C-alpha positions in Angstrom: 5.0 67.4 28.8 4.0 67.3 25.1 7.3 65.6 24.3 6.6 63.0 26.9 3.3 62.0 25.4 4.7 62.2 21.9 7.4 59.7 22.9 4.8 57.4 24.5 2.6 57.5 21.5 5.6 56.7 19.2 6.6 53.8 21.5 3.1 52.4 21.5 2.9 52.7 17.7 6.2 50.9 17.4 5.0 48.0 19.7 1.7 47.7 17.8 3.6 47.7 14.5 6.0 44.9 15.7 3.1 42.9 17.0 1.2 43.3 13.7 4.3 42.1 11.8 4.6 39.1 14.1 1.0 38.2 13.5 1.4 38.6 9.8 4.4 36.3 9.8 2.6 33.7 11.8 -0.5 33.8 9.5 1.7 33.7 6.4 3.6 30.6 7.8 0.3 28.9 8.6 -1.2 29.5 5.2 2.1 28.5 3.5 2.0 25.2 5.5 -1.6 24.6 4.5 -0.8 25.3 0.9 2.0 22.8 1.0 -0.3 20.1 2.2 -3.1 20.9 -0.3 -0.9 21.2 -3.3 1.1 18.2 -2.2 -2.1 16.2 -2.1 -3.0 17.4 -5.6 0.4 16.3 -6.8 0.1 12.9 -5.2 -3.3 12.4 -6.8 -2.0 13.3 -10.2 1.0 11.0 -10.0 -1.2 8.2 -8.7 -3.4 8.5 -11.7 -0.4 8.4 -14.1 1.0 5.4 -12.2 -2.3 3.6 -12.5 -2.4 4.1 -16.3 1.2 2.9 -16.7 0.6 -0.2 -14.5 -2.6 -1.1 -16.4 -0.8 -0.7 -19.7 2.1 -2.9 -18.5 -0.2 -5.7 -17.5 -2.1 -5.5 -20.8 1.1 -5.8 -22.8 2.3 -8.9 -20.7 -1.1 -10.6 -21.2 -0.9 -9.9 -24.9 2.5 -11.5 -25.0 1.2 -14.6 -23.2 -1.7 -14.7 -25.7 0.9 -15.2 -28.5 3.2 -17.5 -26.6 2.0 -18.9 -23.2 5.5 -20.1 -22.3 7.1 -16.7 -22.8 6.9 -16.2 -19.0 9.7 -18.8 -18.5 12.1 -16.3 -20.2 10.6 -12.9 -19.6 9.7 -13.1 -16.0 13.0 -14.4 -14.6 14.9 -11.9 -16.8 12.6 -9.0 -15.7 13.1 -9.9 -12.0 16.9 -9.9 -12.5 16.8 -6.6 -14.3 14.6 -4.9 -11.7 16.8 -6.1 -8.8 20.0 -5.0 -10.5 18.6 -1.5 -11.2 17.2 -1.2 -7.7 20.4 -2.2 -6.0 22.7 -0.3 -8.4 20.8 3.0 -9.1 17.8 3.2 -6.7 18.8 1.7 -3.3 16.0 1.5 -0.8 13.4 1.2 -3.5 12.9 -2.5 -3.0 9.7 -4.1 -1.8 6.5 -2.4 -1.0 7.6 1.1 0.0 5.4 1.3 3.0 8.2 0.2 5.4 10.4 2.9 4.0 7.8 5.6 4.6 7.2 4.4 8.2 11.0 4.3 8.9 11.5 7.8 7.4 8.7 9.2 9.5 10.4 7.9 12.7 13.8 9.2 11.8 15.2 12.4 13.3 17.4 14.0 10.7 16.8 15.2 7.1 19.6 13.2 5.4 18.5 9.9 6.9 14.9 10.5 5.7 16.1 11.5 2.2 17.7 8.1 1.8 14.2 6.6 2.0 11.9 9.2 0.5 13.1 11.5 -2.3 12.1 12.5 -5.8 14.9 10.1 -7.2 13.4 7.2 -5.3 9.9 8.1 -6.4 10.9 8.0 -10.1 12.8 4.7 -9.6 9.8 3.2 -7.7 7.3 4.0 -10.5 9.7 2.9 -13.2 10.8 -0.4 -11.6 7.2 -1.3 -10.5 6.0 -0.9 -14.0 8.8 -3.0 -15.4 7.9 -5.7 -12.8 4.3 -5.7 -14.0 5.5 -5.8 -17.6 7.3 -9.0 -16.9 4.5 -10.7 -14.9 5.5 -10.1 -11.2 2.8 -10.7 -8.6 3.0 -7.2 -7.3 0.7 -4.1 -6.7 1.1 -0.4 -7.3 -0.6 0.8 -4.1 2.3 0.2 -1.7 4.7 1.9 -4.1 2.2 4.8 -4.4 2.6 5.3 -0.6 6.3 5.7 -0.9 5.9 8.0 -3.9 3.4 10.1 -2.1 5.6 10.3 1.0 8.5 11.3 -1.2 6.6 14.1 -3.0 5.3 15.6 0.3 8.8 15.3 1.8 10.3 17.2 -1.1 7.5 19.8 -0.9 8.3 20.5 2.8 12.1 20.2 2.7 12.5 23.8 4.1 10.6 22.8 7.2 12.3 19.8 8.9 10.0 20.1 11.9 7.0 19.4 9.7 8.5 16.5 7.7 7.0 13.6 9.8 3.5 15.0 9.3 4.1 15.6 5.6 5.4 12.0 5.1 2.3 10.7 6.9 0.0 12.9 4.8 1.7 11.9 1.6 1.5 8.2 2.4 -2.2 8.4 3.4 -3.0 10.4 0.2 -1.2 7.7 -1.8 -3.6 5.0 -0.5 -6.6 7.3 -1.0 -5.7 8.1 -4.6 -4.6 4.6 -5.5 -7.9 2.9 -4.4 -10.2 6.0 -4.6 -10.9 5.4 -0.9 -10.4 8.7 1.1 -11.7 7.2 4.4 -9.4 4.2 4.1 -6.4 6.6 3.4 -7.2 8.4 6.7 -7.6 5.2 8.6 -4.4 3.8 7.1 -2.5 6.9 8.3 -3.9 6.5 11.8 -3.5 2.7 12.2 -0.5 1.7 10.1 1.7 4.7 9.3 1.7 6.6 12.5 -0.3 4.4 15.0 -1.7 7.8 16.0 -2.3 11.3 14.6 -0.6 14.4 16.1 -3.3 17.0 16.8 -1.4 19.7 15.0 -1.1 17.8 11.7 -4.3 15.6 11.6 -6.4 18.3 9.9 -3.8 19.1 7.3 -3.1 15.4 6.6 -6.9 14.9 6.1 -6.9 17.9 3.7 -4.1 16.3 1.7 -6.0 13.0 1.5 -9.1 14.8 0.3 -7.1 16.8 -2.3 -5.5 13.6 -3.6 -8.9 11.9 -3.8 -10.5 14.8 -5.6 -7.7 14.9 -8.1 -8.0 11.2 -8.8 -11.8 11.5 -9.3 -11.2 14.5 -11.6 -9.1 12.3 -13.9 -10.6 8.8 -13.5 -14.2 9.7 -12.5 -16.0 8.7 -9.3 -15.6 4.9 -9.4 -15.7 2.0 -7.0 -12.5 0.0 -7.1 -14.3 -3.4 -7.2 -17.8 -2.1 -8.1 -20.9 -2.6 -6.0 -21.4 -6.2 -4.7 -24.7 -5.9 -2.8 -24.3 -9.2 -1.0 -25.2 -9.8 2.6 -25.4 -12.6 5.2 -28.8 -13.6 6.3 -28.4 -17.1 7.9 -26.6 -18.8 10.7 -24.3 -20.6 8.2 -23.3 -17.2 6.8 -22.5 -15.8 10.2 -20.5 -18.9 10.9 -18.4 -18.2 7.8 -16.9 -15.0 9.5 -14.9 -16.8 12.2 -14.0 -19.7 9.9 -12.6 -17.3 7.3 -11.0 -15.2 10.0 -9.0 -18.3 11.3 -8.0 -19.6 7.9 -7.3 -16.3 6.3 -5.4 -15.0 9.4 -3.3 -18.1 9.5 -2.3 -18.0 5.9 -1.7 -14.2 6.1 0.4 -14.6 9.2 2.5 -17.3 7.4 3.0 -15.0 4.5 4.2 -12.2 6.8 6.5 -14.6 8.7 8.2 -15.5 5.4 8.8 -11.9 4.4 10.2 -11.0 7.8 12.4 -14.0 7.8 14.0 -13.2 4.5 14.2 -9.5 5.3 16.1 -10.1 8.5 18.4 -12.5 6.8 18.4 -16.3 6.7 21.0 -17.9 9.0 24.1 -19.8 7.8 25.6 -20.1 4.4 22.2 -19.8 2.6 21.7 -16.3 4.1 25.3 -15.3 3.1 24.7 -16.6 -0.4 21.5 -14.6 -0.8 23.2 -11.4 0.3 26.1 -12.0 -2.1 23.9 -12.9 -5.1 20.7 -10.8 -5.1 20.3 -10.7 -8.9 20.7 -14.4 -9.2 18.3 -15.0 -6.4 15.8 -12.7 -8.1 16.1 -14.6 -11.3 15.3 -17.9 -9.4 12.3 -16.2 -7.8 11.1 -15.0 -11.2 11.3 -18.6 -12.5 9.2 -19.7 -9.5 6.6 -17.1 -10.3 6.6 -18.2 -14.0 6.0 -21.9 -12.9 3.2 -20.7 -10.6 1.7 -18.9 -13.5 1.8 -22.0 -15.7 0.3 -24.1 -13.0 -2.6 -21.6 -12.5 -3.4 -21.2 -16.1 -1.7 -17.7 -16.2 -4.1 -16.2 -13.6 -1.6 -15.2 -10.9 0.4 -12.6 -12.9 0.1 -9.0 -12.1 -1.9 -7.3 -9.4 -4.8 -9.8 -9.4 -7.4 -7.0 -9.7 -9.3 -8.6 -12.6 -9.4 -12.0 -10.9 -10.6 -10.6 -7.6 -13.3 -8.5 -9.3 -14.4 -11.6 -11.3 -14.7 -13.7 -8.2 -16.8 -11.0 -6.5 -19.1 -10.8 -9.5 -19.2 -14.5 -10.0 -17.7 -14.3 -13.5 -14.1 -15.2 -12.6 -12.8 -18.1 -14.6 -9.9 -19.1 -12.3 -8.9 -22.5 -10.9 -10.0 -23.4 -7.4 -6.4 -23.3 -6.3 -6.0 -19.7 -7.5 -5.7 -18.3 -3.9 -2.8 -20.5 -2.9 -1.0 -20.1 -6.2 -1.4 -16.3 -5.9 -0.1 -16.5 -2.3 3.0 -18.4 -3.5 3.7 -16.1 -6.4 3.4 -13.0 -4.2 5.8 -14.5 -1.6 8.3 -15.1 -4.3 7.8 -11.6 -5.8 8.1 -10.0 -2.3 11.3 -11.7 -1.2 13.0 -11.4 -4.5 14.0 -7.8 -3.9 12.1 -6.2 -6.8 10.1 -3.0 -6.1 6.4 -3.7 -5.8 3.5 -3.8 -3.3 1.5 -6.5 -1.7 -1.9 -4.7 -1.2 -3.6 -5.8 -4.4 -2.0 -9.3 -4.6 -3.1 -9.9 -1.0 -6.7 -8.9 -1.7 -6.7 -11.1 -4.8 -5.2 -14.1 -2.9 -7.8 -13.5 -0.1 -10.6 -13.5 -2.7 -9.3 -16.8 -4.1 -9.1 -18.3 -0.6 -12.6 -17.2 0.1 -13.9 -18.6 -3.1 -12.4 -22.0 -2.4 -14.2 -22.1 1.0 -17.6 -21.1 -0.5 -18.6 -24.8 -0.9 -18.4 -25.2 2.9 -21.3 -22.8 3.3 -24.2 -23.8 0.9 -26.9 -21.2 0.6 -24.5 -18.3 1.4 -23.7 -16.0 -1.5 -20.3 -16.7 -2.9 -19.6 -13.0 -3.0 -20.0 -12.7 0.7 -17.5 -15.5 1.4 -15.1 -13.9 -1.1 -15.3 -10.6 0.8 -14.7 -12.4 4.1 -11.7 -14.1 2.6 -10.3 -10.8 1.3 -10.6 -9.1 4.6 -9.3 -12.0 6.6 -6.2 -12.7 4.6 -5.4 -9.1 4.1 -5.7 -8.5 7.8 -3.5 -11.5 8.5 -0.8 -10.0 6.2 -0.7 -6.4 7.4 -2.2 -6.8 10.9 -4.3 -3.7 10.5 -7.9 -4.9 11.0 -9.6 -1.5 10.8 -7.8 -0.5 7.6 -8.8 -3.9 6.1 -12.5 -3.8 6.7 -12.8 -0.1 5.9 -10.9 -0.4 2.6 -12.9 -3.4 1.4 -16.2 -1.8 2.4 -15.3 1.4 0.7 -14.0 -0.4 -2.4 -17.3 -2.4 -2.8 -19.9 0.0 -1.3 -21.3 -3.0 0.6 -22.3 -1.7 4.0 -24.5 -4.6 4.7 -21.4 -6.7 5.2 -19.7 -4.3 7.6 -20.3 -6.2 10.8 -19.3 -9.7 9.5 -16.2 -8.1 7.9 -15.3 -6.5 11.2 -15.7 -9.8 13.1 -13.6 -11.7 10.5 -10.9 -8.9 10.5 -10.4 -8.9 14.3 -10.4 -12.7 14.5 -7.8 -12.8 11.7 -5.7 -10.2 13.5 -5.6 -12.3 16.6 -4.7 -15.5 14.8 -2.0 -13.8 12.7 -0.3 -12.4 15.8 0.2 -15.9 17.1 2.2 -16.7 14.0 3.9 -13.3 13.3 4.4 -11.2 16.4 4.6 -7.8 14.6 2.9 -6.4 11.5 4.9 -7.0 8.4 5.4 -3.3 7.5 6.7 -2.3 11.0 8.9 -5.4 11.2 10.4 -4.5 7.8 10.7 -0.8 8.7 13.2 -1.8 11.4 15.7 -2.8 8.7 15.8 0.8 7.4 16.2 2.4 10.8 19.5 0.6 11.4 
C-alpha cells in the first residue's frame, strides 16, 4: 500500500515537473520574441539616425559644389546615376527604387530564401550606400522609403531563427523605419496597417507597435524631440478655405495618379523595341535620366535636387525662395529619378512636390493662409502617389503638429485617393511589389 502511494506521488511530481518545464519554455520563447522586437526597433532607430546624418551631409556637399559651379550638375548628376545603377544591378540586386515594394513583397512570400533576396543585411548596406551616393549627385530622391527596406532587413535578420515570425518582423521593421525617419510614431503604426500589411495580425500587432515606439525613442534620444516640418499653426476659417480642400484634392490626386501611372508603366516594361532597349541598357538609360534631372535643376534654379525638405519647409513657413513652377519641376525630376533604377525613395520628394503644387494654387484662394494651401497640396499629391489617404493626413499632421487642419486634410486626402484611382488602379507600392513576387 505504501509503495502504491509512493509511486503515485512520484508520478504526480514527474507530471508537475514536465508541466513546469513546458511553461518555462513557453515563457522563455515569449520573452525572447518580445526582446527581438524591442532590440530590433532600437537598432532600426539607430540606423535611421545615422542614415539621416549621411543623407544631410551628402546634400550639403552637392549644394556646395553647385555654389562653386552651377553647371556641375550636367556632369556629376548623369555620372552618379550611371554609377548607382551599375552598382545596384551588379552588386546589390533588388536594391533599386524605394524599397517599400520589396518589403511588401518579402512579407507576402512563403519561404526564407525568397525573402532574403529582398530583405537582408547586404541589401541594407547597399541601400544606404547607394541612396547617399544618389543624394551626393543631386538625385530627386528621399531616404524614408529606403529606411523602410533597411528596417525590414534588420528585423528579418534578427528573427532568422523563427521563419513563422518573419512576416510580423518585416512589418514591424518597415513601420519602425517610417517612425524613425520622420519622428512620427503614429504615422509608422498607420503605415504598417494601411500600406505594408493592409491589416494587422492580432498576435503581432502589439509587438510591432513596441518596435515602432522603440525606434521612435531611439531617434529622439539622438536627434531630440523635434517636428519634421516644425509647427505651422495655420487653419481654415472661411468658405474659400474649405473650397480649397476639394480643389487641391482633385488637382493633387490627378497629378499624383499620373506620377504613379508612369512608375508602374516603366516597372512593368514598355512595349516594343523601346522596352527591350531599356532592359538591355539600364546604365545608359540611367545616365539619360540623370541628364534630365540636371536640366530640371537648371530650369528650376537648382531647387529640385535632393529630398526637397528645405524647399517644402520654406513654403510652409513663407520663407521659401523657389519659382512658382517648382512643384511641376520637382514632379518631373522625381519621375526621372524613380524610373532610372537608382535606389531612393519618393516620400520626401512627393511631399515637396505637393507643397510646390499647393503654393502655386494659393493665388486662387485670396484671404486663405498660404501655409494651409501648401498643407492641402502636400496631402493631396502624396495621397495621389501612394493611395494611402490615412497615412497621408496622419503623417502630415504629425510632422507639423497642426491639428486645426486635420478635417480639411482628411477631406482632401480621400478626394485625392478617389481621383488617383481613376488614373492608376492600384497603389504604386503594391503594383511594384508584384514585380518582386514573380
